[in-house]
C-alpha positions, 0 to 999 in steps of 0.5 A: 454532535461534537467534533470528536463524536462525529469523527469517531462515528465517521471512522466506524462508518469507514471501517464497517460500511465502506471497508476502508483499511486501517491505514486509510482510516488512520489517515482520514482521522488525522486529516479530520482532526486537523480540520476540526482544530482549524474550524474551531479556531474559525468559529465552527464549534461543531461540524454542523457549522462547517462551511465551504469557506472554512474548508478552502481556507484549511486546504490553502493554509496547508498548501502555504505551509508546504504540504505535498499536493498528494497529501492535500488531495487526500485531505480534500477527499477526507473532508468531502467524504466527511461532509457528505456523511454528515448531511446523510446522517442529519448531523449537518443541514448541507453538504459543505464540501460538495464543491470542494476542490484540491490541487491535483497531485503531481503524477510522478513516475514510480521507482522501478528496480531493473531486472539485473538489480532484482536478480542481484537482490534475490541472489543475495537473499538466497545466499543469506537463507542458505544456512537455514536461518528461519528469518532469512528463509522468511525474508526470501519468501516475502520478497519473492511473493511481493515481486511475483504477485505485486501485492500491497504490503497490507495484503501480504501481511494479511495472508493466511496459510490457507489462502495459499494454493501451492498446487495452483501457484495462487494466493487469495488476498483481500485488497482495498474496499475488502475486495478479494482476488486470486493472484498467481505467482511463479516457481521461484516464489513457490520454492521459497514458500515451500522452504519457508513453510517446511523449515522456518515457520514452525521455528518462528512460531516457537519463539513466541514467549506466550503461545497464546500470542502465536499467529496460528493462521498467518502465513508470515510470522515475525521474529517473536511468533506473531503475525508479521507486521507491515512495518517489519516488511518496510524495514526489510525492503528498505534495507535491501533497496538502499543498497541499489542505485537509483532514487525515489521511495524504497518501500514495498510499493517499489516492488509492486511498481517493479512487478507491474512494469516488468510484466508490461515490458514482457508483453502482458496485457494492461487489463491483466495487470490491472486485475493482478494489482487489484486496481479499480480504475484502468487509469491507475494501471496506465502509469506503468505504461508511462514507466515503460515508455520512459525506460524505452526512451532512456535505452534509446538515448544510450544506445542509438548512435543518432539519438 
């Protein structure tokens, strides 16, 4: 089996059997193509000739070239999954990556928007939507739902109209590993969604040049009538956050971090936040307790006369 054939079959395995998202599959594909190019230069003409030394050299080379630890850790995960699959399917005699290790990724605290900044952000969005512009109404509903529910951007853009229960104030989403969960949201998000559905969604659907391209089931529509895509949400959130003080990432995940941190600051149970976010491991959710602690320290340093 050639490298191209193996990588293509492994992609199908990830998507169909493991339920990985399209973005994760793309990342793994990129990593494995890099591995294939490196391995072929090292003499491994096909995946069956791959060994641990080549895998280690590949990761080491990437580290020397300045690849971030988090990216190298993902590369190692992609390689281990690939070599394990190769052995299980009989495409390789042994699992070459079974003992492969990568440097642990730096655990940086995520960027969090303050309550005051979030309030100002929503005031601005509400003002923009006050004249009934369909895109502005949609943007307000998107940001309200992201902040209220802590959704991933892929989850948000995958929501259909029927997934939203306006009576119970919940939304059903499909997260990582194709796992479904039901997430609550608050009254401000409800009001924004109702206004969007009543005054904006139909107008956006009518903008489709070809009505067959209209995303009839999607909750959020783009400016041309199709399903709103993650890239558009990234641009929206980035444009809003770049106006706020603070450093760090400015994508939709910042609103997810913010929602989780504000919940914990308000006394929410860690397990409940884990369920809300759809984290498989409680350890992933615990990063937000560190954020809350750091915020407490900062407040203490600013406010206490003997700090």
